[in-house]
N, C-alpha and C positions, 0 to 999 in steps of 0.2 A: 515545509519544503521537504521533498523526498530526497534521500541520499542513497544512490545506488552504487553498484560495483564500479561503474565507469567513473563516478565522482571520486571514489576512494582511490582508484588508480591515478587519476589526474592529480589529486592532492598529494599522494605519495611521490609522484614523479617531480612535482614542484619542490618538495623537500629534498629529494635526492639531488636535483640540479643545484640547489642552493648550498648544500653541505658537502658534496663530493665533487671536487674540482677535476680529478683525474678522469679522462674520457673512458679508459678501460674499466676502471673501478665503478664509474657511473653506469656503464652498460651492464656490468655484472649485477650491481645493486638494483637496477631497473628490472632486469630479468628475474631476479629473486623476488622482488616485490610483486611483479605480475603473477608469478607462479604461486606465491603464498595467497594472494587475493583470489586467484582462480580456484585454488584448493578450498578456500573458505566458502566461496560461492557454490561449488559443487557439493560440499558438505551440507550447506543450508538447503540446497535443492533435494538432497537425499532425505534430510529430516522432514521437509515439507511433504515429500511423497510418502514417507512412512506414516506421518500423521494422517494424511488423507486416506490411506489404505487401511487404517486401523478399524477393527470391528467395534472398538470401544467408543460409544457416543461422546464421552467426555474428551477423548483425544481427537477424534475426527470431526467433532461438531463445533469446535470453538470458532473456526473461521466462518461457517454459515451463520452461527449465532451472532457474530459481530455484524454480518451483513443484514440480518433481520433487525437487529437493534438500530442500525443506521437507517434502514428503510422505514421502520416505524417512527423513529424520531423525526425524519423528514416529513412523513405523512402528517404527524401531529402538528408540526410547525407550519406547514404550507397548505394543508388541505383541511384536516379536522378542526384545528384551532380557528382558522378564519371562518369556516362554515358554522362553527358553534357561535362565534361572535355575531355573525350575520343572522343566524336563526333566532338567537335571543333578541337581537335588535328588531326583527320582524314581529316578534311576540311582545314588543314593547318593554323589554327589560334590557338593561345595559350590563354587560359583564366585561371584565378586563381581559384583554387578549393574553394568551399564554406567554410566559417569558421567552425572550429570544434565545435560541440555542447558540452555543459557542461556535466560533469559526472552525474549530478543529474537526467538527463533524463533516464539513465540506472536504477537508483534506483527507479524512478517512474514506469518504465516499469516492472521491476522485481517484485515490490510490487503488481502491478495490476495483473500480470500474476500469481503470487503466490497465490493471493486470488482466482483467477479463478481456479487454480489447486486444491485448497482445496475444492472448491465447487464441482468440478468434482469428487474428492475423496469421498465427502459426497454422491453424487448421486450413485456412484458405490457401496458403502457400504450399500445403502438403508436407510440412516439416514437423507436425505434431506427432509425438510418439504414440498417442492413443486417440 
């Protein structure tokens, strides 16, 4: 399950509501929480941009590498493995199918594709910076 900035704000606001009874103090605490989380989010965005713009393949390449690993793993699990089992069966030999991959691979893939989908949405709406 992905946990984003909106989830962090909502969780923080529930805590503030529970432990800060004074309405004025609660408003001040909520504003401070939102500002802190927004600053953290902006800092993370700046870090992501710096990593992506780096000329060092080790710094800039880790995200694409994760994407390739995920893509290859899915290809092995759902294309190459079944085709190998089928091909060997046609040749009269039985082989065991490859072991099933962990469910975390799906979460990784959907998270990466979701982020890519949001970027496409930004471009379509004309709000993308690049």
